[in-house]
C-alpha positions in Angstrom: 74.7 60.5 124.8 77.1 62.1 127.2 77.0 59.1 129.5 77.9 56.7 126.7 81.3 56.0 125.2 81.4 55.7 121.5 84.4 54.1 119.8 84.0 53.0 116.2 87.7 53.3 115.4 89.4 49.9 114.7 86.1 48.2 113.9 86.8 45.4 111.4 83.2 44.3 110.5 81.2 47.5 110.0 77.8 46.0 110.7 76.3 49.5 110.5 77.2 49.5 106.8 74.5 46.8 106.5 72.0 48.7 108.5 72.6 47.0 111.9 72.4 49.0 115.2 76.0 48.0 116.0 77.7 50.0 118.7 78.2 47.2 121.3 74.7 46.8 122.3 73.9 50.5 122.7 70.7 51.7 121.2 71.3 54.3 118.6 67.9 53.9 116.9 66.9 57.4 118.2 69.6 59.0 116.0 68.1 57.4 112.9 64.9 59.4 113.4 66.7 62.6 114.5 69.1 62.6 111.6 66.4 61.8 109.0 64.5 64.7 110.3 67.5 67.0 109.7 68.0 65.7 106.2 64.5 66.8 105.3 65.9 70.3 105.4 66.3 71.3 101.7 69.9 72.6 102.0 71.0 69.6 104.1 69.4 67.2 101.6 71.0 68.8 98.6 74.4 68.7 100.3 73.9 65.0 101.1 72.8 64.2 97.6 75.6 66.1 95.9 78.4 64.7 98.2 77.0 61.2 97.8 76.9 61.5 94.0 80.5 62.7 93.9 81.6 59.9 96.1 79.8 57.3 94.0 80.8 58.6 90.6 84.4 59.7 91.2 85.6 57.4 94.0 89.4 57.0 93.8 89.4 59.3 90.8 89.1 62.9 92.0 91.5 64.8 94.2 90.3 66.8 97.1 90.5 70.0 95.0 88.4 68.4 92.2 85.9 67.3 94.7 85.6 70.8 96.1 85.1 72.3 92.6 82.6 69.6 91.7 80.7 70.0 94.9 80.5 73.8 94.5 79.4 73.5 90.9 76.7 71.0 91.6 75.5 73.1 94.6 75.2 76.1 92.3 77.6 78.2 94.3 79.0 81.3 92.6 81.0 83.2 95.2 83.8 81.3 96.9 85.8 82.6 99.9 89.3 81.5 100.8 90.5 82.2 104.3 94.2 81.6 104.3 97.3 81.8 106.5 99.8 84.5 105.6 102.4 81.7 105.4 100.4 79.9 102.6 100.0 83.0 100.5 101.4 81.3 97.3 99.2 78.3 97.8 96.2 80.5 98.2 97.1 82.4 95.0 97.4 79.1 93.0 94.1 77.9 94.4 92.4 81.2 93.5 93.7 81.1 90.0 92.2 77.7 89.5 88.8 78.6 91.2 88.6 81.8 89.2 88.0 79.8 86.1 84.6 78.8 87.4 83.7 81.1 90.3 84.2 84.5 91.7 86.8 84.0 94.3 87.7 86.2 97.3 90.9 85.5 99.4 91.5 87.0 102.8 94.8 86.7 104.7 94.8 86.0 108.4 96.8 89.1 109.2 94.7 91.5 107.1 93.5 93.8 109.9 97.0 94.3 111.5 95.7 94.3 115.1 98.6 94.3 117.6 99.0 91.2 119.7 99.9 93.5 122.5 96.4 94.8 122.5 95.3 91.4 123.9 98.5 90.7 125.8 99.2 87.7 123.5 102.6 86.1 123.4 104.8 87.0 120.4 107.0 84.8 118.4 109.7 87.5 118.4 109.5 90.1 121.1 111.6 92.8 119.3 109.1 93.6 116.6 105.4 94.4 115.9 103.3 91.3 115.5 99.7 91.3 114.3 97.2 88.8 115.5 95.7 86.2 113.3 92.2 87.4 112.9 89.9 84.5 111.9 86.7 86.2 113.2 87.6 89.2 111.0 88.2 86.9 108.0 84.8 85.4 108.5 83.2 88.9 108.8 84.8 90.0 105.5 83.5 86.9 103.6 80.1 87.2 105.3 79.8 90.8 104.0 80.7 89.5 100.5 77.9 86.9 100.7 80.1 84.0 99.8 78.3 80.7 99.1 81.2 78.5 100.3 84.3 79.3 102.3 87.6 77.3 102.1 90.2 77.1 104.8 93.8 77.1 103.6 96.2 76.6 106.5 94.6 78.5 109.4 96.2 77.6 112.7 94.5 75.3 115.1 91.9 77.3 117.0 91.8 80.0 114.4 90.2 77.5 112.0 87.6 76.7 114.7 86.8 80.4 115.3 86.6 81.0 111.5 84.1 78.1 111.1 82.1 79.3 114.1 81.7 82.8 112.7 81.3 82.0 109.0 77.7 82.3 107.7 78.6 80.2 104.6 79.4 76.5 104.8 83.1 75.8 105.4 85.4 73.1 104.1 89.2 72.7 104.5 91.6 72.3 101.6 94.9 72.5 103.5 95.5 71.8 107.2 98.7 73.5 108.2 101.4 71.3 109.7 104.8 72.9 109.2 106.6 69.8 110.5 105.1 67.3 108.0 104.7 69.5 105.0 101.0 69.9 105.7 100.5 66.1 105.6 98.8 65.7 108.9 98.2 61.9 108.5 101.9 61.3 108.3 102.0 61.2 112.1 99.7 58.2 112.0 101.9 56.3 109.5 105.4 57.2 110.9 106.9 54.9 113.5 109.0 57.8 114.7 106.0 59.9 115.5 104.1 57.0 116.9 106.9 56.5 119.5 107.1 60.2 120.1 103.4 60.6 120.7 103.3 57.4 122.9 105.4 59.3 125.4 
C-alpha cells in the first residue's frame, strides 16, 4: 500500500458505490477480505450496524450532537467522558447538561493537572506568568480510570487530540474541532475564497 498513491477526492462517478474495484486500475480486492474479517469482531460489527442505521434512518435530519446521543444509546453506553479545552469550558458545560439527561457524564479540562510548561522547556504564550501544559494523556488516564464507554473531544488542540485518542481506552469521537479563527467551523477554509488564496501561497 505504501508504494501506491490513493486519491479519491474529486471523483465524480463513484464506481465503488456500485461495488466496482475503482481506484484507477489498482487492485484493492485484498482490502475487501481484510476489512470483512475485522467486521466479524463483535464490537466492530455493532458499531458498523448502529452507525449505518443512524445514517439510513436520520439522514439530513439529525445534528452531530443528536447522532452522538443516538449512537451512544443504541450501543448501550452508560458512562460518557468529555475531554475539553479550558477555552471551551462553557460549551463543555452545556454539552454535559444535555448528556446528563441520558448518561453519566464526566468532563475533564486540559489544564487539570497544572503541570508547568517549564518542566518540559515548552514555549509559553506569555512569558511573565505561570503556564500549565495541556495534558491530553492525563485526560485520557482520568477517563480510563472512570471506565467510560465513549469519550468525546471538545476543542482539544491539534496534536493534543491525537495524544488523547492514542491513550484513550474507550472509543473516541469529536464534537468540536477548535479553530479560533473561523469560530470552530473548520470547513470554512474550504469554502472561503480568501482562505483559498491564502493557503495557495
